[in-house]
C-alpha positions in Angstrom: -17.2 1.3 30.5 -19.9 3.5 32.1 -19.2 2.0 35.5 -15.5 3.0 35.3 -16.5 6.6 34.2 -18.8 6.8 37.2 -16.2 5.4 39.6 -13.5 7.8 38.3 -15.9 10.8 38.7 -16.6 9.6 42.3 -12.9 9.6 43.1 -12.6 13.1 41.6 -15.6 14.2 43.7 -13.9 13.0 46.9 -10.8 14.9 45.8 -12.6 18.2 45.2 -14.2 17.9 48.7 -10.7 17.4 50.1 -11.2 13.8 51.1 -7.8 13.0 49.8 -7.1 9.6 51.4 -10.6 8.4 50.4 -9.9 9.5 46.8 -6.6 7.6 46.8 -8.2 4.5 48.2 -11.0 4.6 45.6 -8.5 5.1 42.8 -6.7 2.0 44.1 -9.9 0.0 44.1 -10.7 1.1 40.5 -7.3 0.0 39.3 -7.6 -3.3 41.1 -11.0 -4.0 39.5 -9.8 -2.9 36.1 -6.8 -5.2 36.2 -9.0 -8.1 37.2 -11.4 -7.3 34.4 -8.5 -7.2 31.9 -7.2 -10.5 33.3 -10.5 -12.2 32.6 -10.8 -10.6 29.2 -7.3 -11.6 28.2 -7.8 -15.2 29.3 -11.0 -15.3 27.2 -9.3 -13.7 24.2 -6.4 -16.1 24.2 -8.7 -19.0 24.6 -10.7 -17.8 21.6 -7.5 -17.5 19.6 -6.5 -21.0 20.5 -3.6 -19.8 22.7 -4.8 -20.9 26.1 -1.3 -22.4 26.8 0.2 -18.9 26.6 -2.1 -17.8 29.5 -1.2 -20.9 31.5 2.5 -20.1 30.8 2.0 -16.6 32.2 0.4 -18.0 35.4 3.2 -20.6 35.8 5.9 -17.9 35.2 4.5 -15.9 38.0 4.1 -18.9 40.3 7.7 -19.8 39.8 8.7 -16.4 41.2 6.7 -16.9 44.4 8.4 -18.5 47.4 5.4 -20.8 48.0 5.1 -21.6 44.3 1.3 -21.3 44.8 -0.9 -20.9 41.7 -2.1 -17.3 41.1 -5.8 -16.8 41.9 -7.0 -13.4 40.6 -10.3 -13.5 42.5 -8.4 -13.4 45.9 -5.6 -11.2 44.7 -5.0 -7.7 46.1 -4.0 -4.7 44.1 -0.4 -5.4 45.1 -0.6 -9.0 43.9 -2.2 -7.9 40.6 0.6 -5.4 40.0 3.3 -8.0 40.7 1.6 -10.5 38.4 1.5 -8.0 35.6 5.2 -7.2 36.1 6.5 -10.7 36.2 4.2 -12.6 33.9 4.5 -10.6 30.7 0.8 -9.5 31.2 1.2 -6.1 29.6 2.9 -7.4 26.5 0.1 -10.0 26.0 -2.5 -7.4 26.6 -1.2 -5.4 23.6 -2.5 -8.2 21.3 -6.0 -7.6 22.6 -6.1 -3.8 23.1 -6.6 -1.1 20.4 -3.9 0.9 22.2 -0.2 -0.2 22.2 -0.2 0.9 25.9 2.5 3.5 25.4 1.1 5.8 28.1 1.3 3.0 30.8 5.0 3.7 31.1 4.1 6.9 32.9 2.5 4.9 35.7 4.7 4.3 38.7 3.3 1.0 39.8 5.3 0.8 43.0 4.0 4.2 43.9 0.4 3.1 43.1 0.8 0.1 45.4 2.2 2.2 48.3 -0.4 5.0 48.1 -3.3 2.4 48.1 -1.8 0.5 51.0 -1.1 3.5 53.1 -4.5 5.1 52.5 -6.1 1.9 53.7 -4.3 2.1 57.1 -4.0 5.8 57.7 -6.6 8.3 56.6 -4.7 11.5 57.7 -1.3 11.3 56.0 -2.1 12.3 52.5 -2.7 15.7 50.9 -3.7 17.3 47.7 -0.6 16.4 45.7 -0.6 12.7 46.5 -4.3 12.5 45.6 -3.7 14.3 42.3 -0.9 11.9 41.5 -3.1 8.9 42.1 -5.9 10.3 40.0 -3.4 10.8 37.2 -2.3 7.1 37.4 -5.9 6.0 37.4 -6.9 8.0 34.5 -4.0 6.9 32.3 -4.6 3.3 33.2 -8.3 3.3 32.4 -8.0 5.2 29.1 -4.8 3.5 27.8 -6.1 0.0 28.5 -9.4 0.8 26.8 -11.6 0.5 29.9 -12.7 4.0 29.1 -12.6 5.1 25.4 -10.3 8.0 25.0 -8.9 10.6 22.5 -5.6 8.8 22.1 -7.2 6.0 20.1 -9.2 8.3 17.9 -6.7 11.1 17.2 -4.5 9.2 14.6 -7.6 8.6 12.5 -8.0 12.3 12.0 -4.7 12.7 10.3 -4.7 13.0 6.5 -3.2 9.9 4.9 -1.8 9.7 1.4 -0.8 6.8 -0.8 2.9 6.1 -0.6 3.0 5.4 -4.3 0.9 8.2 -5.9 0.2 10.6 -3.0 -3.6 10.2 -3.6 -5.6 11.1 -0.4 -6.7 7.8 1.2 -8.5 6.4 4.3 -6.7 4.2 6.8 -9.6 1.7 6.5 -9.1 1.1 2.7 -7.1 -1.9 1.5 -6.1 -0.5 -1.9 -5.6 3.0 -3.3 -8.5 3.8 -5.7 -6.1 5.9 -7.9 -3.2 3.5 -8.5 -4.4 0.2 -6.9 -1.4 0.1 -4.6 -1.8 -1.9 -1.4 -2.7 0.4 1.5 -3.3 -2.0 4.4 -1.9 -5.4 5.4 -1.8 -7.7 8.4 0.8 -7.8 11.1 2.7 -11.1 10.9 2.8 -11.3 14.7 -0.7 -10.2 15.9 -2.7 -10.4 12.6 -4.2 -7.0 13.0 -4.5 -4.4 10.2 -1.7 -1.9 9.6 -0.7 0.5 6.8 1.3 -1.1 4.0 4.1 1.3 4.6 4.5 0.5 8.3 7.7 -1.4 9.1 6.6 -1.8 12.8 3.1 -2.8 14.0 1.4 0.0 15.8 -0.5 -2.5 18.0 2.2 -4.9 19.2 5.5 -3.1 18.1 6.6 -6.2 16.2 9.0 -5.4 13.3 7.5 -6.3 9.9 9.4 -8.4 7.2 11.4 -6.3 4.8 14.8 -4.7 4.5 15.5 -1.3 6.1 18.6 0.8 6.3 18.8 1.4 10.0 21.3 4.3 9.9 19.2 6.1 7.2 16.0 5.5 9.2 17.5 6.9 12.4 18.8 10.0 10.5 15.4 10.6 8.9 13.5 10.2 12.1 15.9 12.6 13.8 15.1 15.2 11.1 11.4 14.7 11.6 11.9 15.0 15.4 13.9 18.2 15.0 11.1 19.7 12.9 8.3 18.8 15.3 10.3 19.9 18.4 11.5 23.1 16.8 9.1 25.2 19.1 10.0 22.9 22.1 6.5 21.4 22.3 4.5 18.7 20.6 0.7 18.8 20.2 -1.3 15.5 20.1 -1.7 15.8 16.3 2.1 16.3 15.9 2.7 13.3 18.1 0.4 11.2 16.0 2.2 12.3 12.8 5.6 11.6 14.3 4.4 8.2 15.5 3.2 7.3 12.0 6.6 8.3 10.6 8.3 6.1 13.3 6.2 3.2 12.2 7.1 3.8 8.5 10.8 3.9 9.3 10.8 0.9 11.5 11.8 2.7 14.7 10.5 1.2 17.9 9.3 3.4 20.8 12.4 3.0 22.9 14.7 4.0 19.9 12.4 6.9 19.1 12.7 8.2 22.7 16.5 8.0 22.6 16.6 9.9 19.3 14.2 12.6 20.5 16.2 13.2 23.7 19.2 14.1 21.5 17.0 16.9 20.0 15.3 18.1 23.2 16.5 17.9 26.9 15.2 14.8 28.7 13.3 16.8 31.3 11.3 18.6 28.5 10.7 15.3 26.7 9.4 13.7 29.9 7.2 16.7 30.7 5.7 16.6 27.2 4.9 12.9 27.7 3.2 13.8 31.0 1.1 16.4 29.3 0.0 13.9 26.6 -0.8 11.3 29.2 -3.0 13.8 31.2 -4.6 14.8 27.9 -5.4 11.2 27.0 -9.2 12.0 27.2 -8.8 15.3 25.4 -9.3 17.3 28.6 -6.9 18.9 31.0 -8.9 20.4 33.9 -7.6 23.0 36.4 -6.6 20.3 39.0 -4.7 18.4 36.4 -3.0 21.6 35.2 -1.9 22.2 38.8 -0.5 18.6 38.9 1.5 19.3 35.7 2.8 22.6 37.0 4.0 20.8 40.2 5.8 18.3 37.9 7.3 21.1 35.8 8.7 22.7 39.0 10.2 19.3 40.0 11.7 18.9 36.5 13.2 22.5 36.6 11.0 23.8 33.8 10.0 27.4 34.1 6.4 28.3 34.7 6.2 30.3 31.5 7.4 27.5 29.3 5.3 24.9 31.1 2.2 27.0 30.8 2.8 27.4 27.0 3.3 23.7 26.5 0.1 22.8 28.5 -1.9 25.5 26.7 -0.8 24.2 23.3 -1.9 20.7 24.1 -5.3 21.9 25.5 -6.0 23.8 22.3 -5.1 20.8 20.2 -7.3 18.6 22.3 -10.3 20.9 21.7 -9.8 20.7 18.0 -9.7 16.9 18.0 -12.8 16.7 20.1 -14.7 19.0 17.7 -13.5 16.8 14.8 -14.7 13.7 16.6 -18.1 15.2 17.4 -18.6 16.1 13.7 -17.7 12.5 12.7 -20.1 11.0 15.4 
């Protein structure tokens, strides 16, 4: 983990000294090394769980898509090959079973763009400017933090939320198994990945698998829409509000794709996408001046006024500071 922090800072250092192509190239190298480390870790994890055949199936699935049908060798693989392997083998879905995160921020990474930026930076040092380097730094940061290669705020933030027993409303901890006031079950295991989740969750927060039990889909959608309308009433969502909304989504059995469709009936798609970008940048609890400029460029592209964009970014930055302070007190 320390090595990845150091490498990311080095890429940021190149950026600040206007060595933009070098920064892009270094980011590509970091992502390539990270993907290879995750590959090795996932193979070891599945073997430990007695699921080695699943990993072999992934390799075979990718080999079948290759013209030469050659077996995948990660040690010789380039970044482009690693990205293609992840896309066609089901790598990211399997990785969810190992990671603390459900990899929700990875959807913000444009892997084709990552591949092109890295390849072009390796062959031409003079074609890239500040904006391209900022974009690559964004992708690198999101990848490292969301995959757990660097520990970030997005994993810790949900734990700060107050939790209450669904039966008696007594204040509880996410780590308890039973409510001390009424003895109701608080946590249980996901039937798909066997990891702990709250008893009221109808979808696993780790692997997104629906949990056994009956749900009224229409009623769940209506309820989630009401929650979304309340949270989006001021046209912005702080990290804590997002964590609260995600918990409600899990309780109602709404998967991430459904939730996004519902939320975009409440708020225009460009605002929803911009808010997701802000949260992805704020994955470590920090939005620095360069990242703020990156977001303002995206706001302009998405046709969001500077005043509204500044307000949304400022709100997220303030919430990030509060969360970091809470984490420091808990440490």
